[in-house]
N, C-alpha and C positions, 0 to 999 in steps of 0.2 A: 576591497572588492565590492562592498555594498555601495560605497560612494561612486565607484565607476559605473555600477549598474544603474544607479539613480541618474547619473549624468547622461548615460546612453538613452534611458527612457525619456528624459527631458528633451534631448536632442531630437529623438524621433517624434515626440509630441509637437515640438516646434516646427519640424519639417512638414508635418501634416496640417497644422492649424494656423501658423502665422501667414499673413499675406506675403506674396512673392512678386517680384518684379522681373520681367523678361526683357532683356536688352538685345536688340538685333542690330548687327553691323552690316547686314546684307539684305538685299531685296528678295533674294531667292534662297530660302532655308533648305529646300529640298529640290533635287534634280531627278528627272525621269530618265531611266535607261530602258531602251526598247530591246527585247529579246525576240529573235525570230529564227525560224528554221523552215526551209523550203518544204512545203507539203505538210508540215507538222500541224497546222491549224486549218487545213482544208476540210470542208464538209463538217465543221463543228456546229454550224447553225442547224437548228432543228428542222427536219423534213417530215411532214405529216403524211407520208405515203404508207402503203401496206395495210394489212388487215386491222391493225390497232391505231392507225393514224388519226382517224376521226375522233375516236374515244380519247386519245392522248391530247389532241387539240382542245377538246371541250373541257377536260379536267384542268389543263394548264390555264385556259382562259377564265375558268371559274375559280382559280386560285386554290384548287384542291390538291394540285401537284406543283412542286417547284423543281425545275430542272437544274441539276448540278453537273456541268460538263467538265470541270477541272478540279483537281485535288492534289495538294502537296503531300508526298509520302515522307514523313519525318517523325521522329520520336525523340524525347529528351536524351535517351541513351545512344541514339544512332548518330551516324556521321554523314549519311548521304543526304542529298537535296534533289529529290526527283519530283517531277510534275507529271501526273497522269492526266491524259486528255482523251475524252470519248468522242468518237466520230459517228456521223449518222449512218454510215454503212456497216455498222457492227464491228468496230475496230477500236482497240485501246492503244494509245501511243504513250511511251514513257520517254520523257525528256530530262536531260541533266541541267539543273539550275545553277551549278557552281559558277558558270561564266558570268551570270548576273550578280550573284551574291559576293563573289570574291573580288570583283573589279569595280566596286562602288566609286573608287577614286579615279577610275580610268577616264581619260578625255574622250573616249569613244562613247557615242550616244546610242549606237546600235551594235549589239553583240550577238553572236551566233550561238544558239542553243544546240547542244549535241543530242541527236535522236538515238536513244539506246536500243529500243526494240518496239515491235508492234505485235499485238495479239488479237485474234478474232474473237468476237462475242456473238453468239447466235440469236441476238434479239436487239431491239432498239433500246439503247442505254438512256435512262432518264436521270439517274443519280449515281454518284460514286462517293464512297466514304473510306478514308484511310484510318487505320488504327493508330491512335495517338501513343499507344504503348508499344507498338511493334510495327515499324515502318515496312515490314515485309508483306503485310496483309492489306488487301483492298477489297471492300464489298462493292459489288456492281449490281445495280438493280434496274430492271425494266418494269413494264406494267404488271407482269405476272411472274417474273423470274427474278431470282437472286443467286448470284455466283460469288464465291470468294476466291480471289486470285492471290497466289503467293509469289513474290518476286525475289530474285537473287540480288546480291549487292551490285551486280552489273546491269540490273534492270530487265533481265529476261524472266519469263514465266517458269517457275519451278513446279507449281501445282495449280490445279483448277478444280475447285470443289463446287458441286452443284447442290443447292439446297432445294427442298421440296415443301414449300409452305402450304400447298394444297388450297388454292383460292377457289371459291365458288364463283359462278357467273355473276358479273356485276361488281365483284370485289377487285381491288387493285392495291399494289404496294405503294405506300406513300414515301417511305424511305427506310434505310437500315441505320442502326445506331450501335456503335461499339460501346459496351458498358464502361463507365469510368474506372480506370485503373486495371482493366482486364485485357489480356492479350487474346482471349479465346471466346468471351461471351458477346454474342451478337443478338440484337433485337430487330426483328422484322416488323415494321409498323404498317398495317393495312387499314382500310376503311372499316373493316368488321372486327379485327382482332389484333392482338400483339402477341407474337411468339418470341420467346427468348431462348436461344440455343447456347450450349457450352460446346463449342466445336472441338475442344480437346477431349471431350467425353463421348458425345453422340451428335452426329451431324444430321440425323434423321428425326429423332424425337426431341421436341423442345423441353427445356427444364421448366418453363412457365408458359401458360396458354391463357391469356386474359381476354375477356369479352365484356361488352357493355350490356346492361339490361335493356337499353333502348337508345336509339340514335346512332350516329356514325362517329368514328374517331377522326379527329382533324390533325392532332399533333401529340407527340409524346416526348418527355425528357426524363432524366434520372437525377435524383439527389442522393448522394452517398455520404455517410459519415462513419466514424469509428464504431458507432453503436448500431446503425441500421442502414439498409439499402431500400430506397423507395422509388416507385414509378409515379410520375405526375402526367396526367392525360387531360387534354381539353376535347370536349365532345362537340358535335354539331349543334347542340342545344346551348352552347356557351358555358356550360357547367365544367368545373375543373374537378377531376377525380384523382385520388391518391390511393396507392396500395403498396404495402411493405412486401418486399421479396423475402418470403420465409417459407418454412416447410409446409405450413397449413395452406398456402396459396400455390404450391407447386403443381406442375402438370401431372405428377404421379397420381393425383386424386382426380384427374380429369380437368376439363375447362373450368376456369374460375371467373365468376362474375364480379366485377369491381363495382362496389356500391358506396364507397366512402367519398362523400362530396365535400370539397374544401369550401368553407364559408368565407366568402370575400365581401367585405363591407366597404362599399363605395357609393357615393350619391349618384353617380352616373350609371351604375350597374344594377339594373332592376329586372326582376323576373316578370315577364309578360307572356302569358299563355304558354308557360313551360320553357321559355327561352330567355337567356340572359344577354342583354345588349344586342338583340337581333340574331343571336346564334354565333357559334364558333367558326 
């Protein structure tokens, strides 16, 4: 048993470390299959009309917002392959991707995607985020709004949850993030704060409410391990902040100011007038 284990470890080490040669017998290693559906991708292009149109245009042009118009709904435990598409006229469309995924060897270059359902959304959708742990859940964000839609296995809407992040004038939603490994924990990232909800417990009051002592939030991610759960945030100053998700930082004590700055040592990253590399 010990010898087999050593042989397996050596084989893995060789696989990762030894130089490898790639031999190709074809000029075309990959082929492209086009999936289409009449009307499925209409009005996907951003339209900057309406009350928020000018503000949205400015934020996207300044790279403070990134629009995400399509999202695959899938999870390791799930079996469906659905594609959610947002339209400019406040509508979400769910398409079935199995025609593309199951016919990779087909001689057809153009396959029809099945449209399963459409659902109205009462605002201009800027980003959509599927839950990697539960393919039923989709977070849909606008400039000031965040809704969580629950889909059935057939692609129809089973539930529509409206969150109330309470944004002040001038603040806007950057994106929503499902916390790693969780089916119910959702973080709403805005320019002024980060609120983390556990939708299985309370969809109104956040479990965590994080603020910066100065500057604006540009982006957030999460790093989880068996020992701890941490938030990592980059600010408009270019500084990177970290904060452990624990009882002392929870929202039951009120808003929590993040002050832990990650020290980044790099010759090109220098602090000039309170900003790193010209800001985040």
